[in-house]
C-alpha positions in Angstrom: 91.5 84.9 -64.7 88.0 83.3 -66.2 85.6 86.3 -64.9 88.1 88.7 -66.8 88.1 86.9 -70.3 84.3 87.0 -70.0 84.3 90.9 -69.5 86.9 91.2 -72.5 84.6 88.9 -74.9 81.5 91.3 -73.4 83.3 94.3 -74.6 84.1 92.9 -78.0 80.2 91.7 -78.3 79.3 95.4 -77.4 81.8 96.8 -80.1 80.0 94.3 -82.7 76.2 94.6 -81.7 77.0 98.4 -81.5 77.9 98.6 -85.3 75.1 96.1 -85.8 72.5 99.0 -84.8 74.2 101.0 -88.1 73.6 97.3 -90.0 70.1 97.0 -89.2 69.2 100.3 -89.9 70.7 99.9 -93.5 68.8 96.5 -93.9 65.1 98.0 -92.6 65.8 101.0 -95.5 66.2 98.5 -98.3 64.1 95.5 -97.1 60.6 95.1 -95.5 61.8 95.4 -91.2 60.4 92.2 -90.0 61.3 90.2 -93.1 64.7 91.2 -93.3 64.9 90.2 -89.8 63.5 86.9 -89.6 66.2 85.7 -92.3 68.8 87.0 -90.4 67.7 85.7 -87.0 67.6 82.3 -89.1 70.7 81.8 -90.9 72.0 82.6 -87.3 70.0 79.7 -86.0 71.3 77.3 -88.7 75.0 78.3 -88.2 74.9 77.8 -84.5 73.4 74.4 -85.1 75.8 73.5 -87.7 78.5 74.1 -85.3 76.5 72.2 -82.4 76.1 68.7 -84.8 80.3 69.0 -85.5 80.8 69.5 -81.9 78.0 66.7 -81.0 76.9 68.7 -78.4 72.9 68.5 -79.0 70.5 66.7 -76.7 66.8 66.8 -76.1 65.6 69.4 -73.9 63.5 68.7 -70.7 60.1 69.8 -70.2 61.6 73.1 -68.4 64.2 73.8 -70.4 61.3 73.8 -73.2 59.5 76.4 -71.1 62.7 78.8 -70.3 63.9 78.7 -74.0 60.3 79.5 -75.6 59.7 82.1 -73.0 63.5 83.5 -73.6 62.7 83.1 -77.6 59.2 85.1 -77.5 60.9 88.0 -75.3 64.5 88.0 -76.5 64.1 87.1 -80.4 60.3 87.8 -81.4 59.5 90.7 -79.3 63.0 92.3 -79.3 63.8 92.1 -82.8 60.1 92.9 -83.9 60.0 96.1 -82.0 63.9 97.2 -82.9 63.0 96.3 -86.1 59.8 98.5 -86.9 61.3 100.7 -84.4 64.1 101.9 -86.2 62.5 102.0 -89.4 60.4 105.0 -87.6 62.7 107.1 -85.4 66.1 107.8 -85.0 68.9 106.1 -84.0 70.2 108.4 -81.1 66.4 108.2 -79.6 66.7 104.7 -80.0 70.4 104.0 -78.3 69.1 106.2 -75.2 66.1 104.1 -74.6 68.2 101.0 -74.9 70.6 102.5 -72.6 67.8 101.4 -69.9 68.2 97.4 -70.5 71.0 97.4 -67.7 68.6 99.3 -65.4 65.6 97.3 -66.2 67.4 93.9 -66.1 69.2 94.6 -62.7 65.9 95.5 -60.9 64.5 92.3 -62.7 67.5 89.9 -61.7 67.0 91.6 -58.0 63.0 90.5 -58.1 63.2 86.9 -60.0 67.1 86.1 -59.0 67.3 87.2 -55.8 70.3 89.6 -57.0 72.2 91.6 -54.8 71.9 95.6 -55.8 74.7 97.5 -54.1 75.1 100.8 -53.5 78.4 100.9 -56.1 76.3 98.6 -58.5 73.7 101.2 -58.7 75.9 104.1 -58.9 77.5 102.5 -62.1 74.4 102.0 -63.4 73.7 105.8 -62.7 76.7 106.6 -64.0 76.6 104.5 -67.3 72.8 106.0 -67.9 74.8 109.4 -67.7 77.3 108.8 -69.8 75.2 106.9 -72.2 72.5 110.7 -71.7 75.4 113.0 -72.9 76.9 110.6 -75.7 73.6 110.6 -77.5 72.0 113.8 -77.1 75.0 115.3 -78.9 74.1 113.5 -82.1 71.8 114.8 -84.7 70.5 117.8 -82.8 69.6 116.3 -79.5 66.5 114.0 -78.6 63.5 114.6 -80.4 59.9 114.4 -78.5 58.1 110.8 -78.2 57.1 109.0 -81.1 55.2 105.7 -82.0 58.7 104.6 -83.1 60.2 105.5 -79.8 57.3 103.2 -77.9 58.2 100.4 -80.4 62.2 100.9 -79.3 60.6 100.7 -75.5 59.5 97.6 -76.3 62.4 96.1 -77.2 64.2 97.1 -74.2 61.5 95.8 -72.2 61.3 92.7 -74.0 64.9 91.9 -73.9 65.2 92.6 -70.0 62.9 90.3 -69.2 64.3 88.0 -71.6 67.5 87.7 -69.8 65.8 86.5 -66.7 64.7 83.3 -68.8 67.7 82.8 -70.8 69.7 82.9 -66.7 67.2 80.2 -65.8 67.7 78.0 -69.2 71.7 78.3 -69.0 72.0 77.0 -65.8 71.2 73.4 -67.4 71.5 73.9 -70.9 74.7 74.8 -72.6 74.7 78.3 -73.9 75.4 77.5 -77.4 72.5 75.1 -77.6 70.0 77.4 -75.9 71.3 80.4 -78.4 70.5 77.8 -81.8 66.9 77.1 -80.2 65.7 80.3 -79.7 66.9 81.9 -82.7 65.7 79.2 -85.1 62.1 79.4 -82.7 62.2 83.1 -82.9 63.0 83.4 -86.3 60.2 81.0 -87.7 57.5 82.6 -85.5 58.7 86.5 -87.2 58.6 84.9 -90.7 55.1 84.2 -89.9 54.4 87.7 -88.4 55.9 89.1 -91.3 53.5 87.5 -93.8 50.9 88.8 -92.0 52.3 92.2 -92.0 53.4 92.3 -95.7 51.9 89.4 -98.1 54.1 90.1 -101.1 57.2 91.7 -98.8 59.2 88.5 -100.6 59.5 90.1 -103.6 61.2 92.9 -102.4 64.6 90.7 -101.5 65.3 91.0 -104.9 66.0 94.6 -104.8 69.3 94.2 -102.6 72.5 94.9 -104.0 75.8 92.5 -103.2 77.0 95.5 -100.5 73.3 95.4 -98.7 73.7 91.4 -98.7 76.8 91.4 -97.3 75.8 93.4 -94.5 73.1 90.9 -93.6 75.6 88.2 -93.9 77.7 90.0 -91.2 74.9 91.1 -89.5 73.5 87.4 -89.1 76.8 85.4 -88.4 79.0 87.8 -86.6 76.5 90.0 -84.4 73.5 87.4 -84.0 74.8 84.1 -84.1 78.4 84.6 -82.5 77.3 87.8 -80.7 74.0 85.8 -78.7 76.4 82.8 -77.8 78.8 84.7 -76.3 76.4 86.7 -74.2 74.3 83.7 -73.3 77.4 82.1 -72.0 78.4 85.4 -70.3 74.6 85.4 -68.4 75.7 81.9 -66.9 78.9 83.0 -65.7 78.5 86.5 -64.2 74.5 86.7 -64.0 71.8 88.8 -65.9 72.6 91.7 -63.9 76.0 92.3 -64.2 75.8 91.1 -68.0 73.5 93.6 -68.9 75.8 96.8 -67.5 77.5 96.1 -70.8 75.2 97.1 -72.7 75.7 100.8 -71.8 79.1 100.2 -74.0 76.7 99.6 -77.4 75.7 102.8 -77.9 79.1 104.4 -77.5 80.2 101.8 -80.4 77.4 102.7 -82.2 78.5 106.5 -82.2 82.3 105.4 -83.2 81.1 103.5 -86.0 78.8 106.2 -87.2 82.0 108.9 -87.0 84.1 106.3 -88.6 81.5 105.4 -91.8 79.7 108.0 -92.0 82.0 111.2 -91.2 80.3 112.5 -88.1 82.1 114.2 -85.4 83.0 113.3 -82.1 82.6 116.2 -79.7 83.8 116.9 -76.3 80.7 116.0 -74.4 80.4 113.0 -76.0 84.0 112.3 -74.5 82.9 113.0 -71.2 80.2 110.5 -71.7 82.8 107.8 -72.4 84.4 108.5 -69.2 81.0 107.8 -67.3 80.4 104.8 -69.4 83.7 103.0 -68.6 83.0 103.9 -64.6 79.5 102.6 -65.1 80.8 99.4 -66.3 83.7 99.0 -63.5 81.2 100.0 -60.5 77.7 98.3 -62.0 79.4 94.9 -63.0 80.6 94.7 -59.5 84.2 94.3 -60.4 85.7 97.1 -58.5 84.1 95.9 -55.0 85.5 92.5 -56.1 89.3 94.0 -56.3 88.4 95.8 -52.9 87.3 92.8 -51.3 90.5 90.7 -52.8 92.5 93.7 -51.4 91.1 93.4 -48.0 91.5 89.6 -47.9 95.3 90.0 -48.5 95.6 92.4 -45.8 93.5 90.4 -43.4 95.9 87.4 -44.3 99.4 89.5 -44.0 97.7 91.1 -40.5 97.5 87.0 -39.3 100.9 86.0 -40.4 102.1 89.1 -38.7 100.5 88.1 -35.4 101.6 84.4 -35.8 105.3 85.5 -36.3 
């Protein structure tokens, strides 16, 4: 039951992160990308720290935990968020979503290499099914995929950084509470990103006065719900399910981005996108190992029944 609850939370977070792609796109169009990203992540980190202080869950990190936290922050916060912000400012959302859909495949391979995860046939088929679904969904938006651009290369860097970070997060949350791990990585990463933003655009802070109330509302929702709450839940899922199984859910993020675009921007959802959704659902069921667990459970039940019949 706890595992099913974790799956449900992951689906919710994928929906939030899917809509957050639209939010980030709005923010980087109004403010310097790296600067606004650092402030968004810093606010999220402070919220998580306040929650931990209220719950009295803070404790000093060990040397090993500090190493894992720094590594996870450099990759998952600094690397991923830097490349994502700059990339979304220079390429289309459709191209970005398809490249980010490679995260489950990359993470599964890395988890197999570094964490000893077993990549079964069904899980591999699930990853392929999810990627096929993402391809159908994304290529129907904005007239299909364009050629490779500098922005696309930035998004690829974001994908690769995120995949590597999950390995370190998995190691960190073995001994450290997922919420404390989130707070440390968010805060440390945001400070580094802010320093980087000052080098990139020393006068970028003055642009913050140009934002409207609506844009700042998007900023707060992105920081609180998507970054703070989302990162906490996802790190907890990595601890419970492992890096590879958790990452497969990221196949859902571009789908929710598409639905959000349709509802908020009035875009039309086509038949190939619906077919893509079915591939994505199949990918999640297979890639997480959930279907294998159901089959194994049924086989165990049948074995118990047979033994009971023989004893009678």
